[in-house]
Structure formats: structure tokens, C-alpha cells
C-alpha positions as CSV (number, residue, x, y, z in Angstrom):
1,X,199.3,143.7,20.3
2,X,195.9,143.5,21.9
3,X,195.1,140.8,23.8
4,X,192.1,139.8,25.5
5,X,191.4,139.3,29.5
6,X,189.9,136.6,31.1
7,X,190.2,137.7,34.7
8,X,192.5,139.2,37.0
9,X,193.4,137.5,40.3
10,X,194.4,139.8,43.0
11,X,196.4,137.8,45.9
12,X,198.0,139.3,48.8
13,X,200.9,137.7,50.6
14,X,203.0,138.6,54.0
15,X,206.6,138.9,53.9
16,X,207.8,139.4,57.4
17,X,211.4,142.1,56.9
18,X,215.0,140.4,57.5
19,X,214.8,143.9,59.8
20,X,212.7,146.9,61.2
21,X,212.9,149.6,58.2
22,X,212.9,152.8,59.8
23,X,212.1,156.3,58.2
24,X,210.8,159.9,59.3
25,X,207.4,159.0,58.5
26,X,207.1,155.1,60.4
27,X,209.1,151.9,61.2
28,X,207.7,148.7,58.8
29,X,208.6,145.1,59.8
30,X,206.8,143.4,57.7
31,X,204.6,144.1,54.6
32,X,201.8,143.0,53.2
33,X,201.7,142.8,49.5
34,X,199.5,142.6,46.9
35,X,199.9,141.7,43.8
36,X,197.9,141.0,40.1
37,X,198.0,138.3,38.1
38,X,196.4,138.9,34.4
39,X,195.2,136.1,32.7
40,X,194.8,136.3,29.2
41,X,193.9,133.7,26.2
42,X,197.6,133.4,25.4
43,X,199.0,133.4,29.1
44,X,199.2,135.2,32.3
45,X,201.1,138.5,33.4
46,X,202.5,139.2,37.3
47,X,203.1,142.6,38.9
48,X,203.2,143.7,42.5
49,X,201.4,147.0,43.8
50,X,204.4,148.8,45.3
51,X,201.8,150.6,48.3
52,X,202.5,150.7,52.3
53,X,199.7,149.2,54.5
54,X,199.3,152.9,56.2
55,X,199.4,155.8,53.9
56,X,201.9,157.5,55.1
57,X,204.3,158.0,52.4
58,X,201.5,158.6,50.0
59,X,197.4,158.3,49.7
60,X,197.2,155.2,48.9
61,X,197.7,151.9,51.0
62,X,197.0,147.8,51.0
63,X,193.1,147.8,51.0
64,X,192.0,150.7,49.8
65,X,194.3,149.6,46.5
66,X,192.5,146.5,46.1
67,X,189.2,148.2,46.5
68,X,190.2,150.9,43.7
69,X,191.1,147.5,41.5
70,X,188.0,145.3,42.4
71,X,185.8,148.1,41.9
72,X,186.9,150.2,39.2
73,X,189.8,149.8,37.4
74,X,189.8,145.9,36.7
75,X,186.2,146.8,35.5
76,X,187.3,149.8,33.2
77,X,189.3,147.3,30.9
78,X,188.1,147.0,27.4
79,X,186.3,143.4,26.9
80,X,187.4,143.5,23.3
81,X,191.1,143.2,24.2
82,X,194.2,145.8,25.8
83,X,197.5,146.6,25.5
84,X,199.7,148.1,27.4
85,X,199.3,151.2,25.9
86,X,195.4,151.4,26.3
87,X,195.8,151.3,29.6
88,X,196.7,154.3,31.6
89,X,194.0,155.7,28.7
90,X,191.1,153.6,30.4
91,X,191.7,154.3,33.3
92,X,192.1,158.0,33.3
93,X,188.9,158.9,34.0
94,X,189.7,157.8,37.5
95,X,191.7,160.3,39.7
96,X,194.7,159.5,41.6
97,X,195.8,156.3,42.3
98,X,198.8,156.0,40.6
99,X,200.6,152.8,42.3
100,X,197.2,150.7,41.9
101,X,197.2,151.7,38.6
102,X,201.1,151.1,37.7
103,X,200.3,147.1,38.8
104,X,197.3,146.4,36.2
105,X,199.0,148.0,33.5
106,X,202.3,146.0,34.2
107,X,200.7,142.7,34.7
108,X,199.2,143.3,30.9
109,X,202.3,144.5,29.9
110,X,204.1,141.4,31.5
111,X,201.5,139.0,29.5
112,X,201.6,140.9,26.2
113,X,206.3,140.8,26.4
114,X,206.0,136.9,27.5
115,X,203.4,136.2,24.8
116,X,205.9,137.9,22.6
117,X,208.4,136.7,23.9
118,X,210.5,140.0,24.8
119,X,211.9,141.1,27.6
120,X,210.6,144.1,30.0
121,X,214.7,145.1,29.3
122,X,214.6,145.2,25.7
123,X,211.3,146.6,25.5
124,X,211.8,149.6,28.0
125,X,215.3,150.2,25.7
126,X,218.0,148.6,28.4
127,X,221.4,149.7,27.1
128,X,223.3,147.0,29.4
129,X,222.2,144.3,31.3
130,X,223.3,144.6,34.6
131,X,223.3,147.4,37.1
132,X,225.3,148.9,39.9
133,X,222.9,148.8,43.2
134,X,222.6,150.8,46.4
135,X,221.4,150.3,49.8
136,X,218.9,152.0,52.0
137,X,219.3,152.2,55.1
138,X,216.5,153.1,57.9
139,X,217.0,155.1,60.8
140,X,219.1,153.3,63.9
141,X,218.8,153.7,67.8
142,X,222.3,155.0,67.5
143,X,225.5,155.9,65.7
144,X,226.8,152.7,66.2
145,X,224.1,150.6,65.2
146,X,224.1,152.6,62.0
147,X,228.2,152.2,61.1
148,X,227.7,148.3,62.0
149,X,225.0,148.7,59.6
150,X,226.8,150.4,56.5
151,X,229.7,148.0,57.6
152,X,227.8,145.1,56.9
153,X,226.1,146.3,53.9
154,X,229.3,147.7,52.1
155,X,231.0,144.1,53.0
156,X,228.0,142.7,50.7
157,X,229.5,144.9,47.2
158,X,226.5,147.6,47.9
159,X,228.5,150.7,45.9
160,X,226.4,153.0,46.9
161,X,224.4,153.9,50.4
162,X,221.8,156.1,51.3
163,X,221.1,157.1,54.9
164,X,217.5,158.1,55.8
165,X,217.7,161.1,57.8
166,X,215.1,163.2,59.6
167,X,215.2,166.3,62.2
168,X,217.0,165.3,64.9
169,X,219.2,162.1,63.1
170,X,221.0,163.7,59.9
171,X,224.3,165.8,60.5
172,X,225.8,163.6,62.9
173,X,224.9,160.5,61.7
174,X,226.3,161.3,58.3
175,X,230.0,163.2,59.4
176,X,229.9,159.3,61.6
177,X,229.2,157.1,58.3
178,X,231.4,159.7,56.1
179,X,234.9,160.1,58.8
180,X,234.4,156.2,59.0
181,X,234.3,154.9,56.1
182,X,236.3,158.3,53.9
183,X,235.2,160.6,51.2
184,X,235.3,157.8,48.6
185,X,231.9,156.2,49.7
186,X,229.2,157.3,47.2
187,X,226.4,158.8,50.3
188,X,223.5,160.3,49.5
189,X,220.6,161.4,51.7
190,X,217.1,160.4,51.8
191,X,214.5,162.9,54.3
192,X,211.0,162.1,52.8
193,X,209.6,165.2,53.0
194,X,210.3,165.6,56.4
195,X,212.0,169.4,56.7
196,X,210.7,172.6,55.5
197,X,212.4,176.0,54.7
198,X,213.4,176.9,58.1
199,X,215.3,173.8,58.2
200,X,217.3,175.6,55.4
201,X,220.7,176.3,57.4
202,X,220.7,173.1,59.1
203,X,219.8,171.3,55.8
204,X,223.3,173.1,54.5
205,X,225.5,171.7,57.4
206,X,225.1,168.6,54.9
207,X,227.3,170.7,52.3
208,X,230.6,170.0,54.0
209,X,230.0,165.4,53.2
210,X,230.1,166.0,49.5
211,X,227.3,164.0,49.4
212,X,225.6,162.4,46.1
213,X,222.4,164.0,46.4
214,X,219.6,164.9,49.5
215,X,216.3,162.9,48.6
216,X,212.9,165.0,49.2
217,X,214.1,167.3,52.1
218,X,210.4,169.5,51.6
219,X,206.8,169.1,51.5
220,X,206.0,166.6,48.1
221,X,203.7,169.9,47.1
222,X,206.4,172.3,47.6
223,X,208.4,172.6,44.1
224,X,209.0,176.5,44.4
225,X,210.1,176.0,47.7
226,X,212.3,173.1,46.7
227,X,214.4,175.5,43.8
228,X,214.8,178.3,46.7
229,X,216.4,175.7,48.8
230,X,218.8,174.3,45.6
231,X,220.2,178.0,45.2
232,X,221.2,177.4,48.9
233,X,222.6,174.1,48.9
234,X,226.1,172.7,47.3
235,X,224.7,169.3,47.7
236,X,222.3,168.2,44.9
237,X,218.6,168.2,45.5
238,X,216.8,164.9,44.2
239,X,213.3,164.8,44.0
240,X,211.2,161.6,44.8
241,X,207.6,162.1,46.2
242,X,206.9,165.5,43.9
243,X,207.9,163.4,40.8
244,X,204.7,161.8,39.6
245,X,204.7,162.6,36.2
246,X,207.1,163.4,33.1
247,X,204.7,166.6,33.4
248,X,205.8,167.4,36.6
249,X,209.2,166.1,35.8
250,X,209.2,168.9,33.0
251,X,207.8,171.8,35.5
252,X,210.4,170.7,38.2
253,X,213.7,171.0,36.1
254,X,212.5,174.1,35.1
255,X,211.9,175.4,38.2
256,X,215.5,174.6,38.9
257,X,213.8,172.6,42.3
258,X,215.8,169.5,41.5
259,X,219.2,168.6,39.4
260,X,218.4,164.4,40.0
261,X,215.7,162.5,39.9
262,X,214.1,159.4,41.8
263,X,212.1,157.7,39.8
264,X,209.7,154.9,41.3
265,X,207.4,153.4,38.3
266,X,204.5,152.5,40.7
267,X,204.8,156.4,42.5
268,X,204.2,157.5,38.5
269,X,201.6,155.3,37.2
270,X,203.6,152.3,35.8
271,X,207.0,152.2,33.5
272,X,205.8,153.5,30.8
273,X,205.2,157.4,32.6
274,X,208.6,156.1,34.2
275,X,210.0,155.6,30.7
276,X,208.5,159.2,29.8
277,X,210.0,160.9,32.4
278,X,213.5,159.0,31.8
279,X,213.5,160.5,28.5
280,X,212.2,164.1,29.2
281,X,215.8,163.7,32.2
282,X,218.0,162.6,29.6
283,X,216.7,165.3,27.0
284,X,217.4,168.0,29.9
285,X,221.0,166.2,31.0
286,X,219.7,165.6,34.4
287,X,220.6,161.9,36.2
288,X,218.2,159.7,37.3
289,X,218.3,156.4,39.6
290,X,215.8,153.9,40.6
291,X,214.3,154.3,44.2
292,X,211.8,151.0,45.5
293,X,209.5,150.2,47.9
294,X,211.3,147.2,49.1
295,X,209.7,145.2,46.9
296,X,209.5,141.2,46.2
297,X,211.3,140.1,43.5
298,X,207.9,140.6,40.8
299,X,208.4,144.1,41.6
300,X,212.7,144.1,42.1
301,X,212.8,142.3,38.2
302,X,211.0,145.9,36.6
303,X,212.7,147.9,38.2
304,X,216.0,146.4,37.8
305,X,215.4,146.7,34.0
306,X,214.4,149.9,34.0
307,X,217.3,151.0,35.7
308,X,219.3,149.7,32.6
309,X,217.9,152.9,30.9
310,X,221.4,154.7,29.4
311,X,219.7,157.9,31.6
312,X,219.7,155.7,34.8
313,X,223.5,156.9,35.3
314,X,223.8,156.5,39.1
315,X,222.9,153.6,42.3
316,X,219.4,152.8,42.7
317,X,217.5,151.2,45.2
318,X,218.1,148.1,43.9
319,X,219.0,146.1,46.6
320,X,219.1,142.1,46.3
321,X,216.9,140.5,47.7
322,X,218.2,139.1,51.6
323,X,218.2,142.9,52.0
324,X,214.5,142.4,52.9
325,X,213.5,138.7,52.7
326,X,214.8,135.7,54.7
327,X,212.8,133.5,50.9
328,X,211.8,136.2,48.3
329,X,208.7,135.1,46.3
330,X,210.8,134.5,43.1
331,X,214.1,132.9,42.2
332,X,216.3,135.4,44.9
333,X,218.5,138.3,43.2
334,X,221.6,137.8,44.4
335,X,224.2,140.9,44.7
336,X,227.5,139.7,42.3
337,X,230.7,142.7,42.1
338,X,228.0,145.5,43.5
339,X,225.5,144.2,40.4
340,X,222.2,142.3,39.8
341,X,221.9,141.1,36.5
342,X,218.2,142.4,34.4
343,X,216.4,139.7,33.6
344,X,216.8,138.6,29.9
345,X,213.4,136.4,29.7
346,X,209.8,136.8,28.5
347,X,208.4,139.3,30.5
348,X,209.5,140.2,33.7
349,X,211.8,137.3,33.3
350,X,210.6,135.8,36.9
351,X,207.7,134.6,38.7
352,X,206.2,133.2,41.7
353,X,208.3,130.1,43.2
354,X,204.4,128.4,43.4
355,X,205.1,126.2,47.1
356,X,206.2,130.1,48.7
357,X,203.6,131.7,47.2
358,X,200.8,129.4,48.9
359,X,202.6,129.5,51.7
360,X,202.2,133.2,52.3
361,X,199.5,133.8,50.2
362,X,196.8,135.6,53.5
363,X,193.9,135.8,50.4
364,X,192.9,135.4,47.0
365,X,190.1,136.9,44.8
366,X,189.2,136.3,41.1
367,X,187.7,139.1,39.2
368,X,186.0,137.9,36.0
369,X,186.1,139.8,33.0
């Protein structure tokens, strides 16, 4: 069902994190978030652009995403009407910028589904009404600090722990967590491409700890070396940054570069492509899980809906709102027995709380069509 778009709002908000979040590529203390609001003849739709402030996780960053949306992506939308499936096709001539494209497509899809009275989960093919939740634990200053953090997350009910690692912070913290919390803990690690093939022997030492997986150990553009590494490790190799499309997923699986895939909808260009990756992986018997980018409730709602698809057999990084923010911009997502409920209302099933949104907004611009 095509709908005519009257305009698009690009809104920037400032969201302090409850604690610094450190990975192998940097430390975040707050999020400069770009929200996209699409206004149509039938209503409106929201989305969150998951880019970071600096081009470290990938080549995209907040200012760049806003610029490409303003100058190229939004003006490319058809004036006579659009639906979510049309968005990817009309934006295809513009190379890259998957996160910006994902935000625009998601906002259009939200508006489309709100108008139709259908939920995100129903549209994507959700198989359950709640999903198990893991938590991503950043690199700490000391092992005791790490153990205290993990203990706190387990007390909150998270069913899986993911530890960020980098050279010099890998075997010892993983050993400490395994020894402290036992073999029953679902434990995995994420390197964010911080290692090289020369580190294979070091990474093989992690085999002793019965991990669910090691995520993105090598460079994102090196499927061949990941395939070689996978043959040397007992720990399953999971790819994140390397997978930007269903075609990439099929290639990685065929090469033996991974046996698990982390699907981040923003990284692959949106939830429709994320669903295609899910379908490819499921057809090959490869488990998937939903990664996160420290989203507010807008992005989290869509991620939770995606994580309810049948192929998502591992807990994702769909943490509760309080993991990152003292106050979310939507009604908070609250963990219950280690799970989050899949929103059942039309579209995303959530929307920004006006007073909170106004308080955290730093800038806004309107692009008329």
C-alpha cells in the first residue's frame, strides 16, 4: 500500500549513558541520536538511525547520515507515493550509507503499518511474543570491576553475557568470568575486528571456556581468513561487521567463514534485508541473533520484533532500557524473567514521550516533499 509523504523530520537528541561503554574501537559516554519521522497523508512513522558520533564501528557517523538523508535520500522518495519495499529500490543508486537508508525505510514501514493497524512483529513474521535477552559488557579497567558488572547483570535476570575483548583483554577476563559464574552461564565474546590472523593461537586459548561463539575476530572485509580461522578453533565463529546483506551472508556460510550470524538491521540497510538474511541463514541451518547499537526505545522496539522470528535461536543484545539510559524516550523496556515483550501495537508499538523528547532534543529540521 503506497502512501504519499508530505515531509520528513530529522531530529537530533542527546542521550547520556548510565555508564561508559568501552569496546576495542573506543569509549562512549553518551549518544548523539538521529531520529527520523516520516509524515504521510495517513499519519506518521518513526525510526532511529543507529550511527555513532564518529566513523569507528563503520564508515557512517551521525553528521554524515543527516547530511546524506537531507541532500540525497529523502529527496529521492517518489512524490506520488511510496511503500517500504519501494524505499530500498529508489535509494539503491546511492552507494553505501546503509544505516541512513535503514532509518528512512524503517520510518516509512512504521507509518505504513500504523496506518494498516499491523504490528512490526506480525509483519516481519514473529513466532513468539517475548524474547530472551543478553547483555553486552564493555572492556573494564580491571577484572574485579568486570566481575562486579557481570554479577549485577545476572542479578537483573539477563540470560546471556557477552564480553567485549581486545588484544591484552581476552583470556584472563574470560577465565575469571567462567570460574566465578560457572559452566552453566551462556557466555560469548566480541572482538569487533580487533585481531589479525597472527593472533590465531591466542584466540584458540578461548576454546577452553566453552563459549557460545567468538564474534568478528578479524577484519570485516576478510571472509577467507575467517574461514581459515574457523578451522583452527573449536569455538564457533560469528560474523557481525562482515555481513552487510543477504548475499554476504550466503557467501560467508558457503566459505565456512562463520557458523553463527549477528544480524544488526541498521548495518544491513533495514529490517526487510535483515529478514532476508534470517531466511538465508535458516535455510542453511545457521543460527542468528539480533545485535544492538545502544538504541533508545524506538530502535529497541523494532529489534525486539525482529528477534522474535523463528531463526533467532540465540539470545540477542536486546537489553532493557535501563542498561543504557536513566530515562528512555519511550516507555521503558523492562526485563521480566530474562525476557522482553514484543510490542503488539500498530507499527513499532511505541512512540516518543513528548515531554522527554522535547527535553533531550538538540536540533530538528523539516524536509518537505
